[in-house]
N, C-alpha and C positions, 0 to 999 in steps of 0.2 A: 650868567648871573641865576638860572636857574639850577643851570647843574653845579654849583657853589653849594645854594642851597642843598644843595643834595647829599655833595659829600660833607657839610655839616646836624647830617641824621644814617645817610647809610655804611655804608665803609665801603669809600673806593667810589663812591654815590647811587650803587644800584642794589639790587638783590638778587645776584646770581653773578659770576665773572661771564659770560662771555658779553653780559650787555656796553661790558662794557667798552667795549669797541677802542685800543690802547693808541692803537693808530690813527687814528685820529681828537681831533682836541677834545668835543665831550662826542653823550653818546646819544644817540637817533631819541627820540619821545618822542616817542608811540597820539596819536589824538582818533584814530577809527581805521577801523580796516574793513571793505568787501571785498567777494569776491578774489583777483592777484591781485591787488593792490595796500598798501597799507600807506593810509594819510600820518604824516611827521612833522614834527615842527622844520626837519627837510622838503615841503615840499609832498608831492604824491609818487611813492614806489612801485614796479613791480615789486614781491614778493620771493624770495627764490627759497628764504632764512626759512617761511609758515612756521613760529612760533617751533624753532628744530622739529619736525615734519609729524607737528601733531595737528596738521589743521591736511586733511586732503580733499575734501567737499568745494574748499574754497572756502576767504572770511568770512562770515555774517549769514550762510546760508542759511535760506531763508524755512530749511526743513526742523535744522538745530533748532534756529531762534525761535520760533512756534513753539517746538515738543516744551523749550525749553519756559515761554509766560508759563502754555498749559499750567508745567509743573510747578511752577510759585504760584498760582492762585492755589493751590492747591496745600503750597508746603510747599518749607524746601527741607527743614530736619527734622526725625525723626526718630531714629537710631533701637527699628522694627523692625522684621521683613517684610516687602510688600512686593506686589504679583510684579512687579515692574524689573526687578531685580533675577526674581527666579525668568521672567521671560528674557531678561541680557542676557544671560547664565545659558537660560537654554541653545538661545544664538553662538555664545563661547561655544558649546561643546559641537554645535552642529558642523561648525567649518571645520573645527581645530579635528589633534590627536587626544584633548584635555580629557576626561572619568569626568571630576570633579574639581573645582576652583574656586581660590574665597579673595572678593573683589576689596582691595581699597587705595590707596590716593595720589601713588608716584609708581613713577619706575625704578625708585633706589628703595617704597618701600616695597615693592614686589621682588627685587634680589636680591636684599637682605632678608627676607624670606623663609624663599626659597634655600638659598645656603643654609639659615636654619636647621629646616624641614633635613636637606639634605644630610650634615649633619645626627638631628633625630634617628631619623628613619638608620641609616647606617650603623649609626654608633662610631665614627672617626669620626679624627680632628681638622685633615689636610684640607684642604681644595686648590686645586691648578686651574688659573687666570692664564692671558694670554697674553703676553706684550699687546698694543693696541687697543686692548677690546677696552669700553670702558660700559660699568654695571650698576652708576651713580654712587651716590656721595658716601659709603661707611666704612665701616674699618678695614673690610674682608677681604674688597676690590678696591677699595681708593691704592690701587697698588699697582710701582713700576717694574719695569725686567731690568738688572744689570747686566751688565758683557755676559757674555760665552752665549755658549747652546738655552740655559736653561739658569735661572740664579733663585734663590731663598726671599719672597717679598719683599722691598722696604719701600716704606711711606712714604707716597708724593705729600701728603698732607703733616705739615705736626700736629700733635695734636691722638698722632697712629705709635700707639707702643709699639717698641720691636718685638715682642714676647708672642705681639698681636702678628701681626704680618708674620713671624712666620711659620706662622696656620695656612701662608697661602706661599705658594710657588709658580715662579711664570716662567711662561717657556713660547718663544714665537709665534707669529701667528701663521699658517701654512706652510708647518715644516713639519712635518709626520715622526721623521726620525729621531726629530730634537722631544717631541712630546712622548712619543712610546719609551726613552728615555728613560725623561723625568716622574714620566707616571706607575714604570717597573718598578724604579725608585724606590717608591713610596708606597707602591705594594698594597698591603691590607691597610696602612696609614691612609689612605686617598677614599676621602670621601666623596665627593663630586666632583665635576668636571663645570665650568661654567665660560659657555663663548658665544660670541654673537657668531651666528650663521653669516652672514654679511658682515662683515665691519662697518657701519658708518660711525664711526664716531674718532675715528681717525682718518677725519676722512672716508672713500667712498674704496673699498679692499674689495674687490671678489673671492668666496671661496675655494678652495682646490678643493672640491669635490672629492677626493678622494682621503685630502684629508680630512675634511668628514668623515667618511666612512670608518676611517682610524680613529678617530675619537671615539665610536658611536662603539665598535666591535670592542675595541681597548676595554670601554668603560664596563664593560656587560662582560667582558670574560674578567677586570678585578672584581666584581664586588659594589664597584660605582657610580652614581650617579649621572648621569647627561644630564643637564640643564643648561637652553635654548636661548637665550637673552634677543625675545626677538619687541623689547617694547618700544625699540624704532620701525624695523621688518615688520611684526605683525599689522595684521589686514593693511598693511601698503605697499605691497610685494601680490596679493595679493590675497584672498579671505582665510587661504588654508596659509598663508606668510612661510617662509623658508622655508620652514618644514619638509611641507607640497611639494617646493620650487622642487625639492632632491631631491627627495622620498629618503625622510630621518627621519625616527620618529628619538624622541629626544623617554627622558623620563617627566621632567620640567620643560616646562614651558612659562619664563613672565612675556607680556600685553604694557603697553602704557597707549601714551603718546593717541595716534589715530582712533582707538577703540572711546577714546573718552571726550569723543566731538572738540573738544579743544578745550574739555574742564575736568582739572585737576582725575585722576584716576592711575591705576594698577592692576594689578591681576597677574597672580601667581596660581597654579595648576598645573595638575598629573591624572601619572595614574593613581586608581582611583582607592589601591591597599597604601600608597605614599598617604596617598592626604588623607585619609582619613587616620594618619597621624594631626590632624591639624586642631587643635579648642574648639566644640565641647569635645570631640569624637576622641583627641588621641595629646599625649604630654604635652605640645611643641603645639606653646603657644602663641597666637595673633589675635589685637581684637581692636581695635578704635570706633569713635565716638561716629566719623564719619568713614567708616569703609559702608562701599554703599550705597557714596550720598545721591538722595532722589534727583535732584538735578547731575549729575554728571551720567548717572542710568540715563537720564531722557533724552540725554544727548547725544549718548552711546546707542541710543535703542534707532534715533535719527540716521548717525551714523549707517547704521547696520543697512539698517533697511537700501537707505538711497544706493550702499558698496555690491549689496543685492541682486539692485537692477542691473549690471554692469558696467554699466556705459561709463564708470569713476574710472573707473581702470582704463578701457582706451580712451579714456581723455585725459588725461594724467601722463599714463606714461609712452602716448602719440606726444606730444610737449617733450618731455627730455628725448627724445630720442631723436627730435629736428633739433634740441636746441644744445645736444650733442652734437651731433653732425655740425650744424654750420658754424656751434664755437672753433670746432675746429680746422673746418677750413676759414676761417675767418683768420686764426692764431698764424697760422699756416701763411699765407699769404704774407701775413704783417712779416713773415719770418723770425715768430717767435713756434723756439720746441713749448708742445703742450705735451699732454695722458688726459685725454676725458674719458671716464670713468662712468656709464650710465648701466645702472638695473634701473627695472620698470619706471618709479620716477622720481629714480635717486638719481640723484650727481653728481660727477666735484671736477675742477680744475685743474691738473701739477701743469710748475714750469721744469719740466728737464726733458730726456732727453733719452729711450726706451721704453721703458714697463713701467707700472703697479703694478705688487704682489705681493708686499710683506708693508706691517711701518717703514720700516729701512729705508726700505723705494718714497714713501710722501717722506720724509723729517731729509731726503738730499731733493726733495724738490723746493727751488724756489722762492720760502714765501713774501720775503720781501718783493719781489714780485708781484706774487697775488695779489698784495694788499693793496696793493697801489693799481691794480686794480680796480680793486674792492672799490679804494677812494672815486677813481674816474666817476665810474656806473653808477656812483650815487651822484653824479656830474648828472649823470644824462636818467636819470630818472628807475632804475636798479637796483635791488639789495639783494646781496648776496650772503648766502652765510660769510660769518666775518671772519672765518675761518677755514685755510687751507687744508683744517682738524677738523674740518666738522663736516655738513653735508648738504649741497641744494640740495629739494624739492621741486615739484610740479604738480599743481589739483586742478580737479575736475574744468577749472574758471581757464584754467593758461592757454589752453591753445590758442586765444583771442592775443594773446600779446608773444605769439613766438618770432611774429617779424620785426615785433616794435623790439623786446632783449635782441636780437640782433644786431638789429639796428645801433644801437645802444653801443652795445662788443664790436662793432664797425669801428666808429669814433673810438671806445676808449683804449681799444689798441694804434691805432696812429698816436695817439699824445704818451702813451706807453715811452 
């Protein structure tokens, strides 16, 4: 009944497609959340989706809740500069290679503006993205790869003109030779390369570090900019993000999710001379009534202060590592071929033999088995990311539920 009401109001009954859970009769309906748990119409669930990675302290963390409450007492929208946003920006600079940054409202806004800025700075028009990397829902990156080593983009969504898609070339992720061919064919037309340094939107695909280095070297050689999309990995794999993990400095970086404390936020930033092209300093326009929204800034500052204490990464990473090892062992005992990938506090399960190094490896996994596992785990109180093309996450509150989770996996695998 509730879902029928929702479908009469919202397209497909939801306000984001990933919430639809099409392998189930109806989507989950949230009631509340605390620590590692979601409280839903299906009861209490250990949450490994964590708002698709936005939560790293645990749901409803007191430090964030109290910071937001203090801000609400002072007011929640000014459209003016605040001391808190300056402190927040200085904190982002302190832990990353960013010289200057602009705070916006979502990961999509961050990548959209980074691409626009790269084009404005280089005065070139074409970008390269990679198969299996997701950079939000704006036209220039909502493009999928075709057959062959590389292809001109084909729109993933209706409503994206083919003329727009032709300004985006797509290359295979983790394939250095294919990337070099595409980049060199474009030559001086290439404005920027945008990529996830750890692919976390097509399941979890660890990067070939030599591939990342080759992208950095080639963009520099061609006078194009390198954009790291760290909307997922920023402040999740460490205070310095994936750029620090792999020792590679991009020209521009985008952030979101974790650093907003669960409130809407996006950030794009980078080298000073590039960022000075952004209005009002320069001709590349960005504006927003809700940019650096005081509530998001308050939540983000609270998260940043907790992350700087160190315990969050120790706890969340340890939980993910124990889960990845335990799930692999359980699956093997149950007679299933699985690959479990884990980096920091991220993990994903693939039903396949061999390894997962590319998006094609993910496509060759048994998605139907993953969805069956997802459904059975719900019965035992565990909520995984609702697709093998998403990533699972842990938070600082998850070590306490690892054994509970592995017991649920034991039961679920016996029933598969």
